[in-house]
C-alpha positions in Angstrom: 0.0 0.1 -0.1 2.9 2.6 0.8 4.3 1.7 -2.5 0.8 2.4 -4.5 0.6 5.8 -2.2 3.8 7.5 -2.0 7.0 7.7 -4.2 9.3 6.6 -1.9 9.2 5.9 1.9 11.0 4.3 4.8 10.2 2.9 8.3 12.8 2.7 11.0 10.8 0.4 13.5 12.5 -0.7 16.6 10.8 -2.1 19.5 12.7 -2.0 22.9 11.3 -5.5 23.5 9.6 -8.1 21.2 6.5 -6.0 20.9 6.2 -2.3 20.7 4.2 0.6 22.0 4.9 2.2 19.1 2.9 1.7 15.7 2.3 3.4 12.5 -1.1 3.7 10.5 -1.8 4.3 6.9 -5.4 4.3 5.4 -6.8 5.3 2.2 -10.6 6.4 2.1 -13.0 8.8 0.5 -15.3 12.1 1.3 -18.6 10.6 2.2 -20.2 12.9 -0.1 -17.8 13.9 -2.8 -15.9 10.5 -3.1 -12.6 12.5 -3.1 -9.6 10.1 -2.3 -7.7 11.0 1.2 -4.6 9.4 2.6 -3.9 9.1 6.0 -0.8 8.5 7.7 0.2 8.6 11.3 3.0 7.7 13.7 1.8 6.9 17.6 3.5 6.7 20.5 1.6 4.8 23.2 2.1 4.7 27.0 4.7 2.2 28.2 6.6 -0.7 25.8 6.8 -4.3 25.8 3.5 -6.1 26.6 1.3 -3.1 28.1 2.4 -0.9 25.2 1.4 -3.5 22.6 -1.9 -3.7 23.9 -2.3 -0.1 24.0 -1.2 -0.2 20.5 -3.9 -2.7 19.5 -6.3 -0.5 21.0 -5.3 2.3 19.4 -5.0 0.5 15.8 -8.4 -0.6 16.2 -10.2 2.8 17.0 -8.4 4.9 14.1 -9.8 2.2 12.0 -13.3 2.3 13.5 -12.9 6.2 13.4 -12.0 6.8 9.7 -13.2 3.6 8.2 -16.6 3.0 10.0 -17.6 6.5 11.6 -16.2 8.1 7.8 -14.8 10.9 10.1 -12.0 12.6 7.8 -10.8 16.0 9.6 -7.7 15.2 11.4 -8.2 17.5 14.5 -11.7 15.9 14.9 -10.1 12.4 14.5 -7.8 13.1 17.6 -10.8 14.4 19.6 -12.9 11.4 18.8 -9.8 9.0 19.7 -9.5 10.8 23.2 -13.1 10.3 23.9 -12.7 6.6 22.7 -9.8 5.7 24.8 -11.1 7.3 28.0 -14.3 5.2 27.5 -12.5 1.9 26.2 -10.2 2.2 29.6 -12.9 3.3 31.8 -10.5 6.0 32.9 -13.5 8.1 34.2 -13.8 5.7 37.3 -10.6 4.4 37.4 -7.1 5.4 38.3 -5.7 4.5 34.6 -4.0 7.4 32.8 -2.6 5.3 29.8 -2.5 6.7 26.6 -0.7 8.0 23.4 1.1 10.9 21.6 0.6 11.0 17.7 1.3 12.7 14.4 -1.6 12.6 11.9 -1.5 13.5 8.3 -4.4 14.0 5.7 -3.1 14.0 1.9 -5.1 15.0 -0.8 -4.1 15.3 -4.7 -5.4 18.6 -6.2 -6.1 19.0 -9.9 -3.0 21.4 -10.3 -0.9 18.4 -9.3 0.1 19.9 -6.0 -0.8 17.7 -2.5 -3.1 19.5 0.3 -1.7 18.5 4.0 -3.6 18.5 6.8 -1.8 18.2 9.9 -3.0 17.5 13.6 -0.8 16.4 16.4 -1.1 15.2 20.1 2.6 16.2 21.3 4.2 15.2 18.2 5.5 17.3 15.4 5.9 17.0 11.7 8.9 17.9 10.0 8.6 19.1 6.2 11.3 19.5 3.8 10.4 21.0 0.3 13.1 22.7 -2.2 15.9 22.5 0.6 13.9 24.4 3.2 12.8 22.5 6.4 9.4 23.4 8.4 8.6 22.0 11.5 5.0 21.9 12.0 3.9 21.5 15.5 1.2 19.5 17.2 -1.0 20.6 20.2 0.7 20.2 23.9 -2.4 17.8 24.6 -2.2 14.1 24.6 -4.6 11.2 23.8 -6.3 9.7 27.0 -6.3 10.3 30.8 -9.5 11.9 32.1 -9.6 15.2 33.7 -12.8 16.3 34.9 -14.3 19.7 33.4 -11.8 19.4 31.0 -12.8 19.5 27.0 -9.8 18.9 24.8 -9.9 20.6 21.4 -7.4 20.1 19.0 -6.1 22.2 16.3 -5.1 22.0 12.7 -2.4 23.1 9.7 -3.0 23.1 6.2 0.0 23.2 4.0 0.0 23.0 0.1 3.2 21.2 -1.2 4.5 20.1 -4.7 5.4 16.6 -5.4 8.9 16.0 -4.3 8.3 17.0 -0.9 9.4 14.9 2.1 7.5 14.3 5.6 9.2 12.9 8.7 7.4 11.7 11.7 8.7 10.2 14.7 8.4 9.1 18.4 10.3 10.1 21.4 12.5 7.0 21.6 14.4 8.6 19.0 14.9 12.1 20.7 15.5 10.1 24.3 18.0 7.5 22.8 21.0 7.3 25.0 24.8 6.8 24.6 27.3 5.5 27.2 27.6 8.9 28.5 23.8 8.8 29.2 23.5 11.8 26.6 20.2 11.8 24.5 20.5 11.7 20.9 18.3 14.7 21.0 15.9 16.8 18.5 18.5 19.4 17.2 20.7 16.3 16.0 17.8 14.6 14.3 16.7 18.0 12.4 20.3 18.5 11.0 20.5 15.0 9.9 17.3 15.6 8.0 18.2 18.8 6.7 21.7 17.5 5.6 20.2 14.4 3.7 16.8 15.1 2.5 17.5 15.2 -1.1 18.9 11.9 -1.1 16.7 8.9 -2.1 14.9 7.8 0.9 16.2 4.1 1.1 19.4 5.7 1.2 18.0 8.2 4.0 17.2 4.9 5.9 20.9 3.5 6.0 22.2 6.8 7.3 19.7 7.1 10.0 20.2 3.6 11.2 23.7 4.0 11.0 23.6 7.3 12.9 21.3 5.7 15.6 23.5 2.6 16.1 26.7 4.7 16.5 25.3 6.7 19.0 23.7 3.8 21.0 27.0 1.8 21.1 26.6 -0.6 23.4 23.8 1.1 25.2 20.2 -0.2 25.2 17.3 2.1 24.4 15.3 3.4 26.7 12.0 3.2 24.6 10.7 2.1 21.6 11.8 3.9 18.2 10.0 4.7 15.1 11.0 7.2 12.4 8.5 7.2 9.0 9.2 9.3 6.3 7.3 9.3 2.9 8.2 11.6 -0.2 4.9 13.1 -1.9 
């Protein structure tokens, strides 16, 4: 499906344990009235890792499918708001001490008649990095997570709209990349990731994947990662 949707893509997906609290989600659907085709792509970072994180991943994947495929909700910010409500309800967080949830980056893409691509982005504590014509833009998500019940608090997410040209590259990542430690307990960091992206975004994505994996391995050395790590990139 990724090969059909995008000119190029890569996924670096490294669970801390055998199973993961990270997952990525890609769906194509159409507008309920106009039949315009939308491609959704998202990277999700659930609470915890290992088995507890994997259980949250299963819940998140099922709920996203339900919201977009069955409920036919197509606005990214509304998807996040409904996902938050469903996570709270599914885990009975109104009456329990459970506060599990997830952070995520959510893109909706639509090809326009003039050949450009409309991008609608919403994020729950996650940002999107866009590189187009050697220009790098960080599209920020809201400082709100998915899940966790707070009485008398109504979460409202925002969205950002961009018109991009073919060849633009999108990068989404979970915080396991940023927090990856080396032997001196120094994290890989967001600035280092952004520098790598800016330096190599012009290269074919399979080549970029090798560069990123080598950089991550060199940084980790003999250290074990603290968390699941996911980096997802597509060229429009």
